[in-house]
C-alpha positions as CSV (number, residue, x, y, z in Angstrom):
1,M,80.5,121.9,175.2
2,K,84.0,121.9,173.6
3,R,82.1,122.6,170.3
4,D,79.9,125.2,172.2
5,R,83.0,127.1,173.1
6,A,85.1,126.8,169.8
7,Q,82.3,128.3,168.0
8,D,81.7,131.0,170.7
9,L,85.2,131.8,169.4
10,I,84.8,132.0,166.1
11,R,81.4,134.1,166.1
12,T,81.7,136.7,164.2
13,E,80.0,140.3,164.9
14,P,76.5,140.5,163.3
15,A,76.2,142.6,160.0
16,P,74.9,146.4,160.8
17,P,71.0,146.7,160.7
18,R,70.5,148.3,157.4
19,P,67.3,151.0,156.4
20,E,64.0,149.4,155.7
21,L,63.9,149.8,151.6
22,T,61.0,150.1,149.2
23,P,59.6,146.7,147.8
24,A,61.2,147.7,144.4
25,A,64.5,145.6,143.7
26,D,65.5,146.8,147.4
27,R,66.9,150.2,145.5
28,Y,67.2,153.0,147.3
29,A,64.5,155.3,145.8
30,S,66.2,158.1,147.0
31,L,69.6,158.0,145.0
32,D,67.7,156.8,141.6
33,I,65.3,159.9,141.9
34,A,68.6,161.9,142.8
35,R,70.4,160.4,139.8
36,G,67.6,160.6,137.8
37,I,66.9,164.5,138.7
38,I,70.7,164.9,138.0
39,M,70.4,163.2,134.3
40,I,67.2,165.6,133.5
41,I,69.4,168.5,134.4
42,M,72.2,167.3,132.5
43,A,70.1,167.1,129.6
44,L,69.0,170.4,129.7
45,D,72.6,171.2,129.6
46,H,73.8,169.4,126.2
47,A,70.3,170.3,124.6
48,S,71.8,173.9,125.3
49,L,75.1,172.9,123.7
50,A,72.9,171.4,120.7
51,W,70.3,174.0,120.0
52,N,71.0,177.3,122.2
53,A,72.5,180.2,120.0
54,G,72.7,182.2,123.1
55,R,75.2,179.8,124.4
56,P,79.0,180.8,124.1
57,A,80.6,178.6,121.7
58,L,83.4,177.9,124.4
59,C,81.7,177.4,127.9
60,L,84.4,176.1,129.9
61,E,84.2,178.2,132.8
62,G,87.9,179.1,134.5
63,A,89.1,176.2,131.8
64,V,93.6,177.8,131.7
65,G,94.4,179.3,128.2
66,F,90.4,180.4,127.9
67,P,88.5,183.9,128.1
68,P,85.5,184.1,130.7
69,V,82.6,183.3,129.4
70,E,80.1,186.0,128.7
71,Y,76.4,185.4,128.6
72,G,73.5,187.3,127.2
73,N,71.4,187.8,130.1
74,W,71.3,186.2,133.2
75,L,68.7,183.2,132.2
76,Q,71.5,182.1,129.5
77,Q,73.7,182.6,132.7
78,L,71.0,180.1,134.9
79,T,70.6,178.2,131.9
80,R,74.3,177.1,132.4
81,E,75.6,177.8,135.9
82,V,72.1,174.8,137.5
83,T,73.8,172.1,135.6
84,H,76.9,172.4,137.5
85,I,75.7,170.2,140.4
86,C,75.8,167.3,137.0
87,A,79.9,166.4,137.0
88,P,80.2,166.4,141.1
89,G,76.8,164.7,140.9
90,F,77.3,161.7,138.5
91,Q,81.0,161.0,140.6
92,F,79.0,161.6,144.3
93,L,76.3,158.9,143.4
94,A,78.7,156.6,141.5
95,G,80.5,156.1,144.5
96,M,77.5,155.8,146.5
97,G,75.7,153.2,144.5
98,L,79.3,151.1,144.3
99,A,79.8,151.3,147.7
100,I,76.4,149.5,148.5
101,S,77.0,147.5,146.1
102,V,80.4,145.9,147.3
103,W,78.8,146.2,151.0
104,R,76.0,144.4,150.1
105,R,78.5,141.6,147.9
106,E,80.8,141.2,150.6
107,R,77.7,140.4,152.9
108,R,76.6,138.0,150.5
109,G,80.1,136.3,151.1
110,R,81.8,137.3,147.9
111,S,85.4,136.9,148.0
112,Q,87.8,140.5,147.9
113,W,89.0,138.7,144.5
114,Q,85.7,138.8,142.7
115,I,84.9,142.2,144.5
116,S,88.0,143.8,142.8
117,G,87.7,142.1,139.3
118,D,84.2,143.1,139.2
119,M,85.0,146.5,139.8
120,L,87.9,146.8,137.3
121,L,85.5,145.3,134.7
122,R,82.5,148.3,135.8
123,G,85.6,150.5,135.0
124,L,86.9,149.6,131.8
125,V,83.3,149.2,130.7
126,L,83.2,153.1,131.3
127,C,85.5,153.8,129.7
128,F,84.6,151.7,127.0
129,C,81.5,153.8,126.6
130,E,83.7,156.4,126.8
131,F,86.0,156.2,124.0
132,V,84.1,154.0,121.9
133,L,80.2,154.4,121.6
134,L,80.8,158.1,122.6
135,Y,83.7,158.3,119.6
136,Y,81.5,160.7,117.0
137,V,79.9,162.6,120.0
138,Y,82.9,164.1,120.5
139,G,83.6,164.3,117.2
140,Q,86.0,162.0,116.5
141,I,88.8,163.1,118.8
142,P,90.3,159.9,120.2
143,F,90.7,158.9,123.9
144,F,88.8,161.8,124.8
145,F,88.8,161.8,128.5
146,A,85.5,162.8,129.9
147,V,83.4,162.3,132.9
148,L,82.7,158.5,132.3
149,A,85.8,157.5,131.5
150,C,86.7,159.5,134.9
151,I,84.7,157.5,136.9
152,G,85.5,154.9,135.4
153,C,89.3,155.1,136.4
154,N,87.9,156.3,139.5
155,I,86.2,152.4,139.9
156,I,89.6,150.8,139.1
157,L,91.4,153.1,141.5
158,F,88.9,152.3,144.3
159,S,89.4,148.7,144.1
160,V,92.4,148.7,146.0
161,L,91.8,152.6,148.2
162,R,88.6,150.8,149.2
163,K,90.6,149.0,151.6
164,L,91.6,152.3,153.7
165,P,89.9,153.0,156.9
166,L,86.7,155.2,156.1
167,G,88.0,158.0,157.7
168,A,91.3,158.0,156.1
169,I,89.3,158.2,152.8
170,A,87.5,160.8,153.9
171,A,90.4,162.8,154.7
172,L,92.3,162.3,152.2
173,C,89.3,163.6,149.7
174,V,88.8,166.4,151.9
175,A,92.5,167.4,151.2
176,V,92.6,166.7,147.7
177,I,89.7,169.5,146.9
178,L,91.6,172.1,149.8
179,L,94.5,171.9,148.0
180,A,93.3,171.9,143.9
181,P,94.3,175.5,143.7
182,F,97.7,174.1,144.2
183,Y,98.5,171.4,142.0
184,A,96.2,172.4,139.2
185,Q,97.8,173.6,136.2
186,D,98.4,177.4,135.7
187,E,99.4,176.7,131.7
188,A,97.4,175.4,129.0
189,V,99.1,171.7,128.2
190,T,99.4,170.5,125.0
191,P,97.8,167.1,124.8
192,S,100.0,164.3,123.4
193,A,100.1,160.0,123.8
194,A,103.3,160.7,126.0
195,S,101.5,163.4,128.7
196,Y,98.8,161.4,128.3
197,P,99.0,159.8,131.4
198,V,100.3,162.4,133.8
199,N,97.2,164.8,131.7
200,I,94.6,162.0,132.9
201,L,95.8,162.4,136.7
202,F,96.1,166.5,136.7
203,N,95.9,168.3,133.5
204,I,93.1,169.1,131.5
205,T,93.9,169.6,127.5
206,L,91.7,171.2,125.4
207,A,94.3,172.4,122.6
208,A,94.8,170.7,119.0
209,P,96.3,168.3,118.3
210,W,92.9,167.1,119.0
211,R,93.7,163.7,120.3
212,F,94.7,162.3,124.1
213,C,92.4,165.2,125.2
214,V,90.8,166.1,129.1
215,M,88.6,167.4,130.3
216,Y,88.1,165.6,133.8
217,P,91.8,164.7,135.0
218,I,91.5,162.2,138.0
219,L,92.8,164.7,140.5
220,P,90.2,166.4,142.2
221,W,87.3,164.4,140.5
222,I,88.3,161.2,142.7
223,A,87.6,163.1,145.6
224,C,83.6,163.6,144.6
225,F,84.1,160.0,143.8
226,G,85.4,159.0,147.4
227,L,83.3,161.4,149.6
228,G,80.3,159.5,148.1
229,W,81.9,156.5,148.5
230,C,82.2,157.0,152.5
231,F,78.1,158.3,152.3
232,G,77.4,155.0,150.7
233,V,79.1,152.7,153.0
234,L,77.4,154.9,155.8
235,Y,73.9,155.2,154.4
236,E,74.3,151.1,154.0
237,R,75.2,150.5,157.6
238,G,72.4,152.9,158.9
239,D,75.0,155.2,160.6
240,L,74.1,158.3,158.2
241,P,72.2,161.1,159.8
242,Q,68.4,161.5,158.8
243,G,67.3,163.4,155.7
244,N,66.9,166.7,157.5
245,R,70.3,166.8,159.0
246,L,72.2,165.8,155.8
247,A,70.2,168.3,154.0
248,A,71.4,170.6,156.6
249,F,74.9,169.4,156.4
250,G,75.0,170.2,152.9
251,G,73.3,173.3,153.4
252,T,75.8,174.6,155.2
253,M,78.5,173.4,152.9
254,I,76.8,175.6,150.6
255,A,77.1,178.8,152.6
256,A,80.6,178.0,153.4
257,A,81.2,177.9,149.4
258,F,79.3,181.6,149.3
259,L,81.7,183.2,152.5
260,L,84.7,181.0,150.5
261,R,84.1,182.6,147.4
262,W,83.4,186.3,149.1
263,F,86.5,186.0,150.8
264,G,89.1,183.3,149.8
265,G,89.9,185.6,146.7
266,G,92.3,183.5,143.7
267,Y,92.4,180.3,146.5
268,A,88.6,180.4,146.2
269,D,88.5,180.3,142.2
270,R,90.6,181.6,139.4
271,L,87.6,184.1,138.2
272,P,87.5,187.1,139.7
273,I,84.1,188.1,141.8
274,G,83.0,191.2,140.0
275,D,81.2,193.5,142.1
276,G,80.2,191.4,144.7
277,P,77.0,188.8,144.7
278,A,74.8,192.0,143.3
279,S,77.0,191.1,139.6
280,A,77.0,188.4,137.3
281,A,80.4,187.4,137.7
282,F,80.4,186.4,141.2
283,W,78.1,183.5,140.3
284,K,80.6,182.1,137.5
285,I,83.0,180.0,139.2
286,S,85.5,177.5,138.0
287,K,84.5,174.4,136.6
288,Y,87.7,173.4,134.4
289,P,90.0,172.5,136.5
290,P,86.8,172.6,139.5
291,S,87.7,175.2,142.3
292,P,87.4,174.9,145.9
293,V,84.0,176.6,145.7
294,F,82.9,174.8,143.3
295,L,83.2,171.4,144.2
296,I,82.2,172.1,148.2
297,A,79.0,173.9,146.8
298,T,77.8,171.6,143.9
299,L,78.6,168.8,146.6
300,G,76.7,170.8,148.9
301,A,73.8,170.7,146.4
302,T,73.8,167.1,146.1
303,A,74.0,166.2,149.6
304,V,70.7,168.4,149.9
305,M,69.0,166.7,147.5
306,V,69.3,163.1,148.6
307,G,68.9,164.6,151.7
308,L,65.4,165.5,151.1
309,L,64.6,162.4,149.6
310,R,65.8,160.6,151.7
311,P,62.2,159.4,153.7
312,L,61.2,158.3,150.3
313,D,63.6,154.9,151.3
314,H,61.0,154.2,153.7
315,S,57.6,154.7,151.6
316,S,55.1,151.9,150.8
317,R,54.2,153.8,147.5
318,L,55.5,156.5,145.9
319,S,54.1,159.7,143.9
320,R,53.7,159.0,140.3
321,A,55.6,162.3,140.0
322,W,58.7,160.9,140.9
323,K,58.5,158.1,138.1
324,P,60.6,159.8,135.4
325,A,63.2,160.7,137.4
326,I,63.4,156.9,138.4
327,T,62.9,155.8,134.7
328,Y,65.8,157.8,134.2
329,G,67.9,157.2,137.1
330,R,67.6,152.9,137.2
331,V,69.3,153.5,133.2
332,A,71.3,156.2,133.9
333,L,74.2,154.9,131.3
334,F,71.7,154.3,129.1
335,F,70.1,157.4,129.4
336,Y,73.7,159.2,129.0
337,V,75.1,157.2,126.1
338,V,71.4,157.8,123.8
339,H,70.9,161.3,124.7
340,F,73.4,162.7,123.2
341,F,72.2,161.3,120.0
342,L,68.6,162.5,120.3
343,Y,69.7,166.0,120.9
344,G,72.5,166.0,118.3
345,T,70.7,164.5,115.6
346,Y,68.6,167.1,114.0
347,P,70.8,170.2,114.1
348,I,73.7,168.3,112.9
349,A,71.9,166.6,110.2
350,T,69.9,170.1,109.3
351,G,73.1,172.3,109.5
352,T,71.3,173.9,112.3
353,K,73.6,173.3,115.4
354,S,73.0,176.3,117.8
355,Q,70.6,178.5,115.7
356,Y,68.1,178.3,118.1
357,R,66.3,180.4,120.8
358,L,66.2,179.8,124.3
359,A,62.8,179.2,124.4
360,T,62.8,176.8,121.0
361,T,66.2,175.0,123.3
362,Y,63.3,173.9,126.7
363,A,61.0,173.1,124.4
364,A,63.5,170.4,122.5
365,W,64.9,170.0,125.9
366,V,61.4,168.7,127.2
367,A,60.4,166.7,124.0
368,G,63.4,164.6,124.8
369,L,62.9,164.0,127.8
370,I,59.3,162.7,127.0
371,V,61.0,160.6,124.1
372,M,63.8,158.8,126.2
373,I,60.9,157.6,129.0
374,L,59.6,154.7,126.9
375,P,63.3,153.1,125.9
376,C,64.5,153.8,128.9
377,H,61.6,151.4,130.8
378,F,62.5,149.2,128.3
379,Y,65.7,148.8,128.9
380,H,65.4,148.7,132.7
381,R,63.0,145.5,131.6
382,L,65.7,143.9,129.4
383,R,68.4,144.5,131.6
384,T,66.5,143.3,134.6
385,R,65.8,140.0,132.5
386,Y,69.2,140.1,131.2
387,R,70.9,141.4,134.2
388,R,74.0,138.4,134.0
389,F,75.1,140.1,131.3
390,L,73.5,143.9,131.3
391,R,74.1,144.9,134.7
392,Y,77.6,146.8,134.3
393,F,75.7,149.2,131.4
C-alpha cells in the first residue's frame, strides 16, 4: 500500500498525443515535401544567378549601399521574387525540424546536456559547410556568413533559448520582426575581423575588403527560426490548428503584409512603392536586410504551404508526384551544397556565366533537378545506413 502511494506521488504526466504519421521512418511528409519545394525554388534562383543574362549583377534588394534593383521585364522580376520564400522558409523549417527532434529525444529520456551538446554539434557542422565546403562557391571569401552559418548559429543559441516558455519565444520573435527597421543599419558597414562578431548579429557587410562579409545577420533571421521552433513544438504535440486553419492563418499574414506595404511607408520597407500595386516597384521588397513586409509575407506563404500539405501526414500512400520533393527535402543540406557546383560548373568553365536567355536558364534549372534525383536518393539510403556518422549532414 505504501509503495502504491509513493508511485502515485512520483507519477509523471503522460506524454501529449502526437498525430499519426506516414509509415516512412516516422517523419512528417508535409515537412519533407515543404522543404523539398523550397529547395526546388531555391535551385531556380541559383541557376538564374549562374546562367541568366537578364538577372541584374547586384540583385541585393534593398541592401544598404546598393541601388534599387531594375529588372528587364515582369518575368525576370517574378523569377527572382518568387524565390524570396527560400531564406525565411529555410530558417522556419529548420526551427520546426529541430524542435520536433528535441521533443522526441526528451521523450526518449535523453539528458538535457546530451541534447544541448547535439545541438551545438549540429550548429558547428553547418558553419563548417558554409566556411569550408562552399569556400570556392563564394569566390574564396574567408568566413562568408550566409544562410547556413546563420542557421547554425541559431541552433547553437537555441540550445539555451529553448528553455524559455514557448509564449515568450514567440513574443520575442514577433518583436524582433516588427522592430527590425529600428536596429538594422542605415549605412554600409566595412567588414573586418574586429567587427565580425557585431556584424553577424546586426549588420550586412558586402563590400571590400572581401573578408568576413555578412549576408544573413542573426537578427532578424533568428525570428524566423524561433517561430519555426514554436510551430514545431505545437506540431509534435498535436496542438497546432488543422491544415486549413493553418493555411488561412498564413493567408492572413500575407494580407497583413500587403496592407503594411501599401500604408506602412518607410517603416514597412525601405524601398519606395512606386505608383501602388499596379507598379513593379510596389512588389520589390527589401531582403538585405529583410523588412517587416518581407518577413511577414514570406513566413505567411510558408505557413500556407505547410498548412495545405499537412493532411499528407495522415496519408498511407503518397502520390508519386511528391517523390522529387520528398527526395530533395530529406537530404536538404546535401542538395544545398551540391547544387551550387552543379549549376555553376559549366558556365564558369566555359566563360559564359550569366550569358544565357531566360528560357535556357529554366531548361538548365529543370535539367539540374533531374540530375539531382539519383544522388539525393542514394545519399538518403547511405545516411540511413550510416546514420550514426552522417545524421548531421
